KEBA-663390 format. One line per field, with one value per residue (C-alpha): residue number from 0; z, x, y; residue in three letters. Coordinates in steps of 0.001 Angstrom, whole numbers. Each point is the difference from the previous one (the first is absolute). Example, Ala and Ser with C-alpha at 12.3 -4.5 7.8 and 13.67 -1.06 7.14 Angstrom:
i	c(0;1)
c3	c(7800;-660)
c1	c(12300;1370)
c2	c(-4500;3440)
aa	c(ALA;SER)
This chain:
i	c(0;1;2;3;4;5;6;7;8;9;10;11;12;13;14;15;16;17;18;19;20;21;22;23;24;25;26;27;28;29;30;31;32;33;34;35;36;37;38;39;40;41;42;43;44;45;46;47;48;49;50;51;52;53;54;55;56;57;58;59;60;61;62;63;64;65;66;67;68;69;70;71;72;73;74;75;76;77;78;79;80;81;82;83;84;85;86;87;88;89;90;91;92;93;94;95;96;97;98;99;100;101;102;103;104;105;106;107;108;109;110;111;112;113;114;115;116;117;118;119;120;121;122;123;124;125;126;127;128;129;130;131;132;133;134;135;136;137;138;139;140;141;142;143;144;145;146;147;148;149;150;151;152;153;154;155;156;157;158;159;160;161;162;163;164;165;166;167;168;169;170;171;172;173;174;175;176;177;178;179;180;181;182;183;184;185;186;187;188;189;190;191;192;193;194;195;196;197;198;199;200;201;202;203;204;205;206;207;208;209;210;211;212;213;214;215;216;217;218;219;220;221;222;223;224;225;226;227;228;229;230;231;232;233;234;235;236;237;238;239;240;241;242;243;244;245;246;247;248;249;250;251;252;253;254;255;256;257;258;259;260;261;262;263;264;265;266;267;268;269;270;271;272;273;274;275;276;277;278;279;280;281;282;283;284;285;286;287;288;289;290;291;292;293;294;295;296;297;298;299;300;301;302;303;304;305;306;307;308;309;310;311;312;313;314;315;316;317;318;319;320;321;322;323;324;325;326;327;328;329;330;331;332;333;334;335;336;337;338;339;340;341;342;343;344;345;346;347;348;349;350;351;352;353;354;355;356;357;358;359;360;361;362;363;364;365;366;367;368;369;370;371;372;373;374;375;376;377;378;379)
c3	c(-2331;3170;2143;-1804;606;3666;307;-1718;2215;3031;-1109;-513;3420;1467;-1646;2454;-632;-1110;1163;-2912;1394;-481;-3742;-2518;-3782;-2539;-1817;-2702;776;194;2486;586;1925;1808;2893;2169;995;2810;430;139;-2859;-842;-2501;-3202;944;3210;289;3105;-729;1607;-519;-1452;2011;3726;1338;1689;-1659;-965;-1903;-557;-3124;118;2732;562;-2660;-2533;-3570;-1385;-3420;-784;384;2183;2941;3274;2467;293;2395;1409;-2698;1709;664;-3326;-1926;1854;-1088;-3595;193;1504;-2741;-2704;1480;-67;-3653;-870;1861;-1730;-3381;662;942;-3253;-2009;1706;-626;-3680;-345;1689;-2344;-3018;1195;470;-3520;-1431;1888;-1105;-3635;430;-3312;1712;-19;-3777;-256;2451;-1857;-3256;1699;1329;-3425;-1617;2698;-718;-3713;612;2458;-2526;-2638;2581;-275;3602;3285;2463;2459;-2451;-607;3731;579;-2745;1353;3552;-1141;-1940;2964;2390;-2363;-487;3751;354;-2639;1986;3084;-1943;-1258;3566;1026;-2648;1378;3547;-1062;-1931;3035;2222;-2464;125;3798;67;-2532;2324;2935;-2090;-799;3685;1031;-2573;1321;3513;-1375;-1806;3224;1965;-2542;-112;3791;-104;-2478;2440;2483;-2275;400;-2891;-531;-1691;-1232;-627;3068;3265;3269;2266;3065;1082;3337;-309;734;-796;2152;234;-627;-3037;-403;-3466;-1583;-1435;3547;1953;-2612;1004;3374;-1690;948;-1659;-1175;-1406;-1668;-3470;-1576;-3534;486;-3635;271;3294;1085;2720;1680;1099;1074;-1728;1674;-1388;-1023;-2403;-1160;-2609;-1671;-8;-3096;-1151;-1776;1394;388;3485;1463;3051;2643;2872;2940;-972;-3278;756;-3241;-2312;-1400;-1297;-2768;182;-1076;1817;-607;2439;1798;2657;-813;3657;2695;3586;3033;1988;2840;-1645;-3249;-3018;-2149;-3057;-561;-3095;-1427;-1835;-1923;-292;-2169;2122;-2417;2229;3131;1979;1366;2750;1461;3033;-837;729;-3201;-1044;-3381;-1599;-2479;-2664;-785;-2244;-1063;-1633;-1414;-544;1654;2314;3628;3352;3533;1497;2919;-2341;-736;1922;-110;666;1464;-3423;-1317;-2012;82;-133;564;1412;-2928;1090;-662;1344;-461;2359;3700;941;-2754;-2013;-1795;-209;-3296;-777;-1438;-1557;1085;-1669;1810;3258;1793;3375;-99;-3384;-2044;-3701;-1016;-3175;30;1888;259;-2279;339;2147;2022;3650;2631;3652;2325;2127)
c1	c(50971;-1416;2438;-961;-3664;612;1910;-2814;-2574;2034;104;-3768;-557;2048;-2198;-2318;-3704;-1724;-3591;-2439;-1119;3561;-18;-1397;-228;1115;-3195;-1168;-2371;-609;1622;-264;2148;-2263;-542;-3108;-1988;-2468;-3030;-3784;-2483;-1451;-2755;1070;-2211;-1821;-2814;-1635;-3712;-1392;-3174;-452;-3214;-702;-2587;-900;732;-3320;1323;3323;-4;3532;1904;3611;1156;-2688;1093;-1398;-27;689;-3237;-1678;-1994;1829;-2090;-3033;-350;-3334;-1377;-3031;1586;1817;-3179;-1803;2778;-482;-3767;576;2491;-2424;-2745;2356;812;-3705;-735;2807;-1072;-3494;1550;1954;-3158;-1556;3102;101;-3690;581;2903;-2117;-2797;2464;1320;-3529;-846;3262;-991;-1933;-1613;-1227;3520;110;-3445;856;3250;-1909;-2547;2842;1633;-3317;-598;3434;-819;-3365;1489;2697;-2671;-1865;-2971;197;442;2878;-2276;-689;3740;698;-2725;1401;3557;-1168;-1831;3073;2381;-2346;-258;3808;589;-2527;1930;3200;-1827;-1261;3538;1286;-2791;1251;3535;-1265;-2137;2929;2296;-2617;-268;3772;-91;-2685;1956;3004;-2173;-1260;3585;945;-3013;938;3565;-1350;-2158;3005;2028;-2856;-439;3756;135;-2924;2008;2935;-2225;299;3604;1456;3193;2714;1913;-380;1234;-672;-1225;3059;-1316;-3356;9;-3575;-3426;-3581;-955;3492;375;2061;1907;593;3436;-903;-335;2514;2625;2237;-1790;-3278;-1601;1565;-2859;2109;3290;127;2995;692;1507;-99;3697;1829;3476;2523;2206;2985;3549;3169;3405;2519;2232;-2730;-1602;2726;-1118;-3645;-1387;-3363;-2275;1888;-2196;-1247;-1487;-2125;-1151;-2428;-666;-3649;1000;3276;-101;-695;2213;-1254;1917;843;2440;2269;-1555;1805;3350;506;2864;1033;379;-1170;1832;-1549;2152;3301;-1156;-781;-2915;-1722;-3745;-1081;-3514;-1185;-3292;-1858;-2975;-2888;-2871;-1519;214;1919;2459;-1634;1043;2260;1327;3693;1853;3518;887;2868;1673;1662;3464;1145;-1579;1417;-2157;817;3424;1861;-926;1229;-1070;2061;767;1838;2752;3231;1859;3745;1854;1513;-3577;96;-3154;-362;-2529;190;-773;-1190;2796;-577;3652;1420;615;-2457;-2465;468;2625;645;-1085;624;-3045;-816;-3137;-2611;-2828;-1622;-3242;1453;-1426;1043;3061;753;2981;1728;2917;1257;-3178;-2601;-3673;-652;3246;-402;1452;646;-988;2915)
c2	c(-69421;-1535;1950;3280;-674;-640;3296;1938;-1626;944;3628;43;-1481;2842;2736;1765;-559;3250;550;519;3353;1291;-722;2511;-71;2609;999;2375;2801;3730;2365;3731;2430;2405;2365;43;3076;-610;2230;350;-263;3424;920;1685;2950;845;2567;1394;572;3166;2005;3489;380;119;-2402;-3257;-3330;-1588;-3037;-1763;-2150;-1460;-1820;-992;-2455;920;662;3246;1640;3632;1977;-2634;1411;-625;2006;2267;2927;1173;2339;1562;3407;20;-816;2836;2376;-1117;595;3449;856;-1165;2197;2986;-661;-200;3237;1867;-1362;1379;3361;-146;-509;3026;2085;-978;913;3361;723;-923;2314;2843;-467;47;3171;1569;-436;3285;1224;3184;1442;11;1641;2764;632;439;2286;2129;222;1012;2600;1442;244;1611;2490;868;626;2073;-2272;-1241;1796;-139;-1765;-2815;-413;-71;-2610;-2233;324;-757;-3113;-1201;562;-1797;-2963;-17;-67;-2773;-2004;408;-1273;-3022;-737;164;-2371;-2468;200;-549;-2962;-1519;401;-1602;-2897;-480;52;-2679;-2074;182;-1097;-2941;-989;289;-2104;-2633;-30;-578;-2813;-1532;82;-1521;-2789;-565;-219;-2427;-2075;6;-1840;-3024;-1153;-1985;-1995;2107;-3095;-3714;-1804;-1773;1483;-222;1826;1433;1840;1341;-1430;1035;2982;1468;3728;964;3259;1391;29;3420;1365;-2085;-850;-2901;-186;-995;-3319;-3055;-2201;-2848;-848;-1557;-1718;-1166;-3473;-1146;763;285;952;-715;2564;-2042;717;-1215;-6;2480;-2915;-1180;3231;531;-3227;1037;1695;1331;-2506;-2987;-3055;-779;-3181;715;-2436;446;-2301;-437;-1716;-1826;-2002;2945;2718;3365;1745;3679;2712;2440;3421;2272;84;2671;2404;258;-2627;-154;-1300;-2842;-1269;986;-1646;2169;-1124;1426;-68;-1908;28;-3119;-88;-3302;-906;-1272;-801;-2704;2151;-2635;2532;2035;3302;-397;-3477;-465;-846;-957;1447;-1919;2344;-2133;1400;-2867;-3278;-3168;-2781;-3684;131;-2401;607;-1277;866;2826;-2330;-2393;2548;502;3332;170;2939;693;475;-3217;-2150;-3757;-2762;-3537;-2310;-3428;-2548;-3504;-1080;2625;-252;2747;-886;3202;2003;3714;1639;3705;1807;3352;1798;2143;1785;-1060;684;-922;-3527;-1328;967;-258;-2172;1152;-2481;-3072;-2078;-1552;-786;-3034;164;-962;2313;-604;2817;1178)
aa	c(MET;VAL;ILE;GLY;GLY;LEU;VAL;ALA;ALA;GLY;VAL;LEU;ARG;LYS;ALA;LYS;PRO;ILE;PRO;PRO;GLU;LYS;ILE;VAL;THR;VAL;GLU;ARG;GLY;ASP;VAL;ALA;ARG;SER;VAL;VAL;ALA;ARG;GLY;LYS;ILE;GLU;PRO;LEU;SER;ARG;VAL;GLY;VAL;LYS;SER;LYS;ALA;ASN;GLY;ILE;ILE;LYS;ALA;LEU;LEU;ALA;ASP;VAL;GLY;ASP;GLU;VAL;LYS;GLN;GLY;GLN;ILE;LEU;ALA;GLU;LEU;ASP;LYS;GLU;ASP;LEU;GLU;ALA;GLN;VAL;ARG;GLU;ALA;LYS;ALA;SER;VAL;GLU;ALA;GLU;GLN;ALA;ASN;LEU;GLN;ALA;ALA;VAL;ALA;ALA;GLU;ALA;LYS;ALA;ARG;ILE;GLU;ALA;ALA;ASN;PRO;GLU;LEU;GLU;PHE;THR;ARG;ARG;ASP;PHE;GLU;ARG;ALA;GLN;GLY;LEU;PHE;LYS;ASP;LYS;VAL;SER;SER;GLN;GLN;ALA;LEU;ASP;ASP;ALA;GLU;ARG;ALA;TYR;LYS;ILE;CYS;GLU;ASN;ARG;GLN;LYS;LEU;LEU;ASP;ALA;THR;ILE;GLU;THR;ALA;ALA;ALA;GLN;THR;GLN;GLN;VAL;ARG;ALA;ARG;VAL;ALA;ALA;ALA;LYS;ALA;VAL;LEU;ASP;ARG;ALA;GLU;GLU;THR;LEU;GLY;TYR;ALA;THR;ILE;ARG;ALA;PRO;ILE;ASN;GLY;VAL;VAL;LEU;PHE;ARG;PRO;THR;GLU;VAL;GLY;ASP;ALA;VAL;SER;SER;ILE;LEU;ASN;MET;GLY;SER;ALA;ALA;THR;LEU;ILE;MET;ASN;LEU;GLY;ASP;ILE;SER;SER;VAL;TYR;ILE;ARG;GLY;ASN;VAL;ASP;GLU;ALA;ASP;VAL;GLY;LYS;THR;GLU;LEU;ASN;GLN;CYS;VAL;ARG;THR;LYS;VAL;GLU;SER;TYR;PRO;ASN;GLU;SER;PHE;ASP;GLY;LEU;VAL;LYS;LYS;ILE;ALA;PRO;SER;GLY;GLN;ASP;GLN;GLY;ASN;VAL;THR;THR;PHE;GLU;VAL;ARG;VAL;THR;ILE;SER;ASN;PRO;GLN;GLY;LYS;LEU;ARG;VAL;GLY;MET;THR;ALA;ASN;ALA;GLU;ILE;VAL;LEU;GLU;GLU;LYS;LYS;ASN;VAL;LEU;LEU;VAL;PRO;GLU;THR;ALA;LEU;VAL;TYR;ASP;LYS;ASP;LYS;SER;THR;TRP;ALA;GLN;LEU;LEU;ALA;ALA;GLY;THR;LYS;GLN;GLY;TRP;ARG;LYS;VAL;PRO;VAL;LYS;LEU;GLY;ILE;SER;ASN;GLY;GLN;ARG;THR;GLN;ILE;THR;ASP;GLY;LEU;LYS;GLU;GLY;ASP;LYS;LEU;VAL;LEU;PRO)
């Protein structure tokens, strides 16, 4: 027994000492297999604010970084000329309305005059004269005088009827002029309203190239070349346009979970989802990549437009599994894998143990067989 103990002690003395930093422990934890898309934070929607009116900026009520609500006033243009146009248009409407009143009165007068009772009396006189002439009681001269009076009165009635038609047409013309004047007034008031520029969306002012006193050209006149007053972005949700290598794009699917990190918050992760995968790739230095769009909720506004972000697209995830550092594994040419299990009774201080692997994130690897929790491994 003494001799056996001396032999064992001799073997232990021959074992090489292993530095503590070269020993790792098999632990339980979570691991995910993923691909990373790197890109810039972009707002969910971006709007360029332009004016529908020409003018000079009199006031700017929002600056870069300000949060604004839909309908909030962002800028005011000088309104002096526009207000003068509105006053002029109102005066034109009032003048045409007065003309309309006169035209309606003239038409009413013509209708009253056209209700001519004299025509009926002269017709009766003519009919009586005809009867008296037939009975040889009245002369031809009396009949002719009665007929002449009736014809004159009949012609006068036709003239009065024509006067009614003319007055009615003039009334319609004035009504049309009133409508046209009101349309001019509506346009003038609308243009005056355009001088107050409001936010089209809820968002944040991303960029404001203008200052008070700058001239503004209307989008109605200049189209896309009109003056940009400011840019707004909705950053309640943001997205990343990143690129994924063609070797990984086949593993990427819509609505996969994404964990995003930015340099400004190294200890935080922002959850998102894959919302778009480009159908065609693009070559970058002999490497084909596919654009992937990842949306991220940003309720606290921590993520800012232009930040560089790494979006980790989770392809597969395992929870509460055995994990070892990737550096603790040894790969043979025959594709078998083994680890160096700490063994104090061996010459080198460890023994070779074959293992089976699960998923890996490149730093830690899942062990499905060959080791147990708490085992000590020696780094090769």
